[in-house]
PAROTOR-982053 format. One record per residue: x, y, z of N, C-alpha, C in turn. Coordinates in steps of 0.05 Angstrom, whole numbers, plus 5000, padded with zeros to 4 digits. Example, Ala and Ser with C-alpha at 12.3 -4.5 7.8 and 13.67 -1.06 7.14 Angstrom:
2
- n_c1 n_c2 n_c3 ca_c1 ca_c2 ca_c3 c_c1 c_c2 c_c3
- 5264 4886 5156 5246 4910 5156 5264 4934 5156
- 5257 4955 5142 5273 4979 5143 5258 5001 5157
This chain:
256
- n_c1 n_c2 n_c3 ca_c1 ca_c2 ca_c3 c_c1 c_c2 c_c3
- 4709 4156 1472 4703 4127 1474 4718 4112 1452
- 4722 4125 1429 4738 4112 1408 4766 4107 1417
- 4777 4127 1432 4804 4125 1442 4806 4102 1462
- 4786 4100 1479 4786 4078 1499 4786 4051 1485
- 4771 4049 1464 4770 4023 1448 4797 4017 1436
- 4811 4038 1428 4838 4033 1416 4858 4023 1437
- 4853 4030 1462 4870 4022 1484 4858 3999 1500
- 4840 3983 1488 4826 3962 1502 4844 3941 1513
- 4866 3935 1500 4884 3915 1510 4897 3924 1536
- 4904 3950 1537 4915 3961 1562 4894 3960 1584
- 4869 3965 1577 4848 3964 1597 4845 3936 1609
- 4844 3915 1592 4842 3888 1602 4867 3880 1618
- 4890 3889 1610 4914 3884 1625 4913 3896 1653
- 4903 3921 1655 4901 3934 1681 4880 3921 1699
- 4858 3911 1687 4838 3897 1703 4851 3872 1715
- 4865 3856 1698 4877 3831 1708 4899 3837 1728
- 4913 3859 1724 4934 3867 1742 4923 3873 1770
- 4900 3888 1770 4887 3894 1796 4878 3869 1810
- 4868 3850 1795 4858 3825 1807 4882 3810 1820
- 4904 3808 1806 4927 3793 1816 4940 3807 1840
- 4942 3834 1839 4954 3848 1861 4937 3846 1886
- 4911 3844 1883 4893 3843 1906 4899 3818 1924
- 4907 3796 1911 4911 3771 1926 4940 3762 1926
- 4957 3779 1918 4986 3772 1917 4996 3769 1946
- 5010 3747 1951 5023 3741 1977 5002 3738 1999
- 4978 3728 1992 4958 3722 2012 4955 3692 2014
- 4950 3682 2038 4948 3654 2043 4922 3642 2031
- 4900 3657 2033 4874 3647 2024 4867 3656 1996
- 4882 3674 1984 4878 3681 1956 4850 3691 1950
- 4838 3681 1929 4811 3690 1920 4789 3683 1940
- 4795 3666 1960 4775 3660 1981 4766 3684 1995
- 4782 3705 1996 4773 3730 2009 4748 3742 1996
- 4744 3736 1970 4720 3745 1957 4695 3734 1969
- 4697 3710 1981 4675 3697 1994 4674 3704 2024
- 4698 3705 2036 4699 3708 2065 4686 3735 2074
- 4692 3756 2060 4683 3782 2069 4652 3784 2069
- 4638 3779 2047 4608 3781 2049 4596 3759 2066
- 4608 3735 2066 4596 3712 2081 4597 3717 2111
- 4620 3726 2121 4622 3730 2150 4608 3756 2159
- 4606 3775 2141 4590 3799 2146 4561 3791 2149
- 4552 3772 2131 4524 3762 2133 4519 3748 2159
- 4539 3733 2169 4536 3719 2195 4532 3739 2217
- 4549 3760 2217 4548 3780 2238 4521 3795 2237
- 4512 3802 2213 4486 3816 2210 4463 3798 2219
- 4465 3772 2213 4444 3753 2220 4442 3751 2251
- 4465 3750 2264 4465 3747 2293 4454 3772 2307
- 4465 3795 2299 4458 3820 2313 4432 3833 2304
- 4427 3832 2278 4403 3846 2267 4380 3826 2263
- 4386 3802 2254 4365 3782 2249 4355 3769 2274
- 4374 3761 2292 4366 3746 2317 4361 3765 2340
- 4380 3783 2346 4378 3799 2370 4359 3823 2366
- 4363 3838 2344 4346 3862 2339 4319 3855 2326
- 4316 3830 2317 4291 3821 2304 4284 3838 2280
- 4303 3845 2264 4299 3862 2241 4281 3846 2221
- 4259 3857 2211 4242 3843 2191 4257 3838 2165
- 4250 3817 2152 4263 3810 2126 4243 3803 2104
- 4219 3813 2107 4198 3809 2087 4193 3780 2080
- 4194 3763 2101 4187 3735 2098 4210 3718 2086
- 4233 3730 2083 4256 3715 2072 4274 3707 2095
- 4286 3683 2095 4306 3677 2115 4327 3699 2116
- 4333 3709 2140 4350 3733 2142 4378 3729 2129
- 4390 3705 2131 4416 3701 2118 4414 3706 2087
- 4392 3696 2075 4389 3701 2046 4383 3731 2041
- 4366 3743 2059 4359 3771 2057 4384 3789 2057
- 4402 3784 2076 4426 3801 2078 4447 3794 2058
- 4451 3768 2052 4473 3761 2034 4467 3770 2005
- 4442 3768 1997 4434 3777 1970 4438 3807 1966
- 4438 3822 1988 4443 3851 1986 4473 3856 1990
- 4486 3840 2006 4515 3844 2011 4531 3839 1986
- 4522 3822 1968 4538 3817 1944 4540 3842 1927
- 4518 3855 1919 4522 3880 1904 4534 3902 1920
- 4528 3903 1947 4539 3924 1963 4569 3922 1966
- 4579 3897 1971 4608 3893 1973 4622 3900 1948
- 4610 3893 1925 4622 3900 1899 4624 3931 1897
- 4602 3944 1903 4601 3973 1901 4621 3987 1919
- 4621 3978 1945 4639 3991 1964 4668 3987 1956
- 4675 3962 1948 4703 3957 1939 4710 3973 1914
- 4692 3974 1895 4697 3989 1870 4701 4018 1876
- 4684 4029 1894 4686 4058 1901 4713 4064 1914
- 4721 4047 1933 4746 4051 1947 4770 4049 1928
- 4770 4029 1911 4793 4025 1893 4794 4047 1871
- 4771 4053 1860 4771 4073 1838 4776 4101 1849
- 4767 4107 1873 4771 4133 1885 4801 4139 1890
- 4816 4118 1895 4845 4121 1901 4862 4113 1877
- 4850 4105 1855 4865 4093 1833 4885 4112 1820
- 4878 4137 1816 4896 4156 1802 4921 4162 1819
- 4917 4165 1845 4939 4170 1863 4958 4146 1864
- 4946 4122 1866 4962 4098 1867 4979 4094 1841
- 4968 4102 1819 4981 4099 1793 4994 4126 1783
- 5002 4142 1802 5013 4168 1795 5038 4166 1777
- 5055 4147 1783 5079 4144 1766 5073 4138 1737
- 5052 4122 1733 5044 4115 1706 5033 4140 1692
- 5017 4155 1706 5004 4179 1694 5025 4199 1684
- 5046 4203 1700 5066 4224 1693 5086 4215 1672
- 5085 4190 1664 5106 4180 1645 5095 4172 1618
- 5070 4162 1618 5060 4150 1593 5032 4162 1587
- 5026 4166 1561 5000 4176 1554 4982 4152 1548
- 4958 4153 1558 4936 4134 1552 4911 4146 1563
- 4887 4137 1555 4862 4148 1565 4861 4144 1596
- 4861 4166 1611 4862 4164 1640 4838 4150 1652
- 4816 4150 1638 4792 4137 1648 4795 4107 1652
- 4815 4096 1638 4819 4067 1641 4828 4059 1669
- 4840 4078 1684 4850 4071 1710 4826 4067 1730
- 4808 4086 1734 4785 4080 1752 4767 4059 1741
- 4765 4057 1714 4747 4037 1702 4758 4009 1708
- 4784 4005 1706 4797 3979 1711 4793 3972 1741
- 4794 3992 1759 4790 3986 1787 4762 3977 1792
- 4742 3988 1778 4714 3979 1782 4710 3952 1770
- 4719 3947 1746 4713 3922 1732 4728 3898 1745
- 4750 3903 1758 4764 3881 1771 4748 3868 1793
- 4729 3884 1805 4712 3873 1826 4692 3853 1816
- 4687 3852 1790 4668 3833 1779 4677 3804 1783
- 4703 3800 1784 4713 3773 1789 4705 3764 1817
- 4709 3781 1837 4701 3774 1864 4671 3770 1866
- 4656 3786 1852 4627 3784 1852 4618 3756 1842
- 4630 3748 1820 4623 3722 1808 4630 3699 1827
- 4653 3701 1841 4661 3680 1860 4641 3678 1883
- 4634 3702 1894 4616 3703 1917 4588 3695 1910
- 4580 3698 1885 4554 3691 1876 4549 3661 1878
- 4570 3645 1875 4566 3616 1877 4557 3608 1905
- 4565 3623 1926 4557 3618 1953 4527 3623 1956
- 4517 3644 1943 4488 3650 1944 4472 3626 1932
- 4482 3615 1910 4468 3591 1899 4467 3568 1919
- 4490 3564 1932 4490 3543 1953 4471 3548 1976
- 4469 3574 1984 4451 3581 2005 4422 3577 1997
- 4416 3582 1971 4389 3578 1962 4381 3549 1962
- 4400 3532 1956 4395 3503 1957 4391 3495 1986
- 4407 3506 2005 4404 3499 2033 4377 3507 2044
- 4367 3531 2037 4342 3541 2047 4318 3533 2029
- 4324 3515 2010 4304 3504 1992 4288 3526 1977
- 4303 3545 1967 4291 3567 1950 4295 3559 1921
- 4273 3557 1907 4274 3548 1879 4288 3568 1861
- 4305 3558 1844 4318 3575 1824 4297 3585 1804
- 4299 3611 1798 4280 3622 1779 4295 3635 1756
- 4280 3643 1735 4292 3657 1713 4301 3685 1720
- 4291 3694 1743 4299 3720 1752 4329 3723 1757
- 4343 3700 1763 4371 3701 1767 4386 3711 1743
- 4374 3707 1719 4387 3716 1695 4387 3747 1693
- 4372 3760 1710 4372 3790 1711 4397 3801 1725
- 4411 3784 1741 4433 3794 1756 4455 3806 1738
- 4463 3793 1716 4483 3806 1699 4473 3833 1688
- 4447 3835 1682 4436 3860 1673 4436 3882 1694
- 4430 3874 1719 4430 3893 1741 4458 3902 1748
- 4478 3887 1740 4506 3895 1745 4513 3920 1729
- 4499 3923 1706 4506 3946 1688 4502 3973 1702
- 4477 3978 1713 4474 4004 1727 4491 4005 1753
- 4496 3982 1765 4513 3982 1789 4541 3991 1782
- 4552 3981 1760 4578 3989 1750 4578 4019 1743
- 4556 4028 1730 4554 4056 1722 4556 4075 1746
- 4541 4069 1767 4540 4087 1790 4567 4086 1805
- 4579 4062 1807 4605 4059 1820 4627 4074 1804
- 4626 4072 1778 4646 4086 1761 4641 4116 1761
- 4616 4124 1760 4610 4153 1760 4620 4166 1785
- 4613 4155 1808 4622 4167 1834 4652 4163 1837
- 4663 4140 1827 4691 4135 1829 4707 4155 1813
- 4697 4163 1789 4712 4183 1773 4712 4210 1786
- 4690 4218 1799 4690 4243 1813 4709 4243 1837
- 4709 4222 1853 4726 4220 1876 4755 4218 1868
- 4761 4203 1847 4789 4200 1839 4800 4227 1828
- 4784 4242 1814 4792 4268 1804 4797 4287 1827
- 4779 4287 1847 4783 4305 1870 4807 4296 1887
- 4812 4270 1888 4834 4259 1904 4861 4268 1893
- 4863 4273 1867 4888 4283 1856 4896 4310 1868
- 4876 4327 1872 4881 4354 1882 4878 4356 1912
- 4859 4342 1923 4854 4343 1952 4857 4315 1964
- 4879 4311 1977 4885 4284 1988 4867 4277 2012
- 4852 4296 2022 4833 4290 2043 4812 4269 2034
- 4808 4268 2008 4788 4249 1997 4795 4220 2005
- 4820 4214 2006 4829 4187 2014 4818 4179 2040
- 4815 4197 2059 4805 4191 2085 4774 4194 2086
- 4763 4208 2067 4734 4212 2066 4720 4188 2055
- 4733 4174 2036 4719 4152 2022 4710 4130 2042
- 4727 4119 2059 4717 4098 2077 4694 4107 2095
- 4696 4132 2105 4675 4143 2122 4649 4146 2106
- 4651 4156 2081 4627 4158 2065 4615 4132 2058
- 4631 4111 2054 4621 4084 2048 4605 4074 2072
- 4615 4078 2096 4601 4069 2120 4574 4083 2123
- 4573 4109 2118 4547 4123 2119 4528 4113 2098
- 4539 4108 2074 4522 4099 2051 4509 4072 2057
- 4524 4055 2072 4514 4029 2079 4488 4031 2095
- 4487 4050 2114 4463 4053 2131 4440 4067 2116
- 4447 4081 2094 4426 4093 2078 4415 4075 2057
- 4426 4051 2055 4418 4031 2035 4405 4007 2048
- 4384 3996 2037 4369 3974 2050 4384 3947 2048
- 4407 3946 2061 4423 3921 2063 4415 3906 2088
- 4414 3921 2110 4408 3909 2136 4378 3907 2140
- 4363 3925 2129 4334 3928 2133 4320 3929 2107
- 4294 3922 2106 4278 3925 2081 4267 3953 2079
- 4260 3962 2055 4249 3988 2051 4221 3990 2063
- 4208 3967 2069 4181 3968 2080 4180 3981 2107
- 4203 3982 2122 4202 3994 2148 4206 4025 2147
- 4213 4035 2123 4216 4064 2120 4189 4077 2118
- 4184 4098 2134 4158 4112 2132 4151 4121 2104
- 4126 4119 2097 4118 4124 2069 4127 4152 2059
- 4127 4172 2077 4134 4199 2068 4163 4202 2062
- 4180 4183 2071 4208 4185 2066 4218 4166 2044
- 4200 4150 2033 4209 4130 2014 4219 4142 1988
- 4208 4165 1980 4218 4177 1956 4247 4186 1959
- 4253 4197 1983 4281 4205 1988 4299 4180 1988
- 4290 4158 1999 4306 4133 1999 4310 4124 1970
- 4289 4128 1953 4291 4118 1925 4312 4134 1910
- 4319 4159 1918 4339 4174 1904 4367 4163 1908
- 4370 4146 1928 4395 4131 1931 4395 4109 1909
- 4413 4110 1889 4411 4092 1866 4413 4062 1874
- 4426 4057 1897 4429 4029 1906 4403 4018 1918
- 4385 4035 1926 4360 4025 1938 4344 4008 1919
- 4337 4019 1896 4322 4003 1877 4337 3979 1866
- 4363 3983 1862 4379 3961 1851 4381 3937 1871
- 4387 3943 1896 4389 3921 1915 4362 3908 1921
- 4341 3923 1922 4315 3911 1925 4308 3893 1901
- 4317 3901 1877 4312 3884 1854 4329 3859 1854
- 4354 3862 1862 4371 3838 1866 4357 3818 1884
- 4346 3827 1906 4332 3809 1924 4308 3796 1912
- 4291 3813 1899 4266 3804 1888 4270 3782 1867
- 4291 3784 1851 4294 3766 1829 4302 3737 1837
- 4311 3734 1862 4318 3707 1870 4295 3692 1883
- 4272 3705 1887 4250 3692 1900 4227 3687 1881
- 4216 3663 1881 4193 3657 1863 4169 3673 1871
- 4156 3685 1851 4131 3700 1856 4135 3728 1868
- 4160 3736 1874 4164 3763 1885 4165 3784 1863
- 4148 3804 1865 4146 3825 1844 4169 3845 1847
- 4179 3854 1824 4199 3875 1824 4186 3902 1826
- 4196 3920 1842 4186 3947 1845 4197 3963 1821
- 4181 3964 1799 4191 3977 1775 4195 4007 1779
- 4178 4019 1794 4180 4048 1799 4207 4054 1812
- 4213 4039 1834 4238 4044 1848 4262 4037 1830
- 4260 4016 1814 4282 4008 1796 4287 4029 1775
- 4266 4041 1764 4269 4061 1743 4283 4086 1754
- 4275 4093 1779 4288 4116 1792 4318 4111 1796
- 4324 4086 1805 4352 4079 1809 4368 4079 1783
- 4356 4069 1761 4369 4069 1735 4374 4098 1726
- 4355 4115 1729 4358 4143 1720 4380 4157 1736
- 4380 4153 1763 4401 4166 1779 4428 4155 1773
- 4430 4128 1768 4455 4116 1761 4467 4128 1735
- 4450 4131 1715 4459 4143 1690 4468 4171 1694
- 4453 4187 1709 4460 4215 1714 4487 4217 1729
- 4491 4200 1749 4516 4200 1763 4540 4193 1745
- 4535 4173 1727 4556 4165 1709 4563 4188 1690
- 4543 4201 1679 4547 4223 1660 4561 4246 1674
- 4552 4253 1699 4565 4274 1714 4594 4267 1720
- 4599 4243 1728 4627 4234 1734 4644 4235 1709
- 4633 4226 1686 4649 4226 1662 4656 4254 1653
- 4636 4272 1654 4641 4300 1645 4661 4313 1663
- 4659 4309 1690 4677 4322 1708 4705 4310 1705
- 4707 4284 1700 4733 4271 1696 4747 4282 1671
- 4732 4284 1650 4743 4294 1625 4752 4323 1627
- 4738 4338 1644 4744 4367 1647 4770 4370 1663
- 4776 4352 1682 4798 4355 1700 4823 4339 1693
- 4820 4319 1675 4842 4300 1670 4866 4313 1657
- 4862 4335 1643 4885 4348 1629 4906 4359 1649
- 4897 4362 1674 4916 4373 1694 4927 4352 1713
- 4919 4326 1709 4928 4305 1728 4958 4303 1730
- 4972 4302 1707 5001 4298 1707 5016 4321 1720
- 5004 4345 1720 5017 4368 1731 5015 4370 1762
- 4993 4360 1773 4988 4365 1802 4989 4340 1818
- 4990 4316 1806 4988 4291 1821 5013 4287 1838
């Protein structure tokens, strides 16, 4: 970590580079940070909220889905970018020495810019649906910490595997789709049978997304038990990813 701090200017440069490359030569630019979760929310509202009558725990379904899509979209994008980051930057890895962890970390942190832009739409939706702003909104930056940890932990594992096994590149989008349906984005955890809720809680995104939702609503209690499980799993995934990444990074330049 001391070495990462010494190369912090390179890290910030790579984060800003990833942000600029993402919207280079696009007509709408940073608007895509809003378009993706917003139009996904519209589709979910029509098909799951209106047609399938999916319960939303008394919350307007657009707010219910969009408040979950914000952290989910960040996570999915961060996982996809970080999982492919080492292969994309293979020329840099083979020519220059620097802490390799900065590459997947920069891919994850660059998504925070999109998250901040899309968050402003949530505030506008809360005004439209006359939902009172609460102090709970101040928890969102804190909740981003474990969200970043789990994205970076899994991203480091996938990026390391991707160097040796290029099948991972095709596995990541498929895995993200499956993870979406295992996470309470479309549905609330209240519809999960009681005997299966512990298994659902082992998904680190379950407690985090439920807490993201709860903090925007006045009087809504946070499920501390579920949140603590998510925090513990997030830290374990980050530590496992970090250890595995450090173990394999010495061979990146040779096999990439």
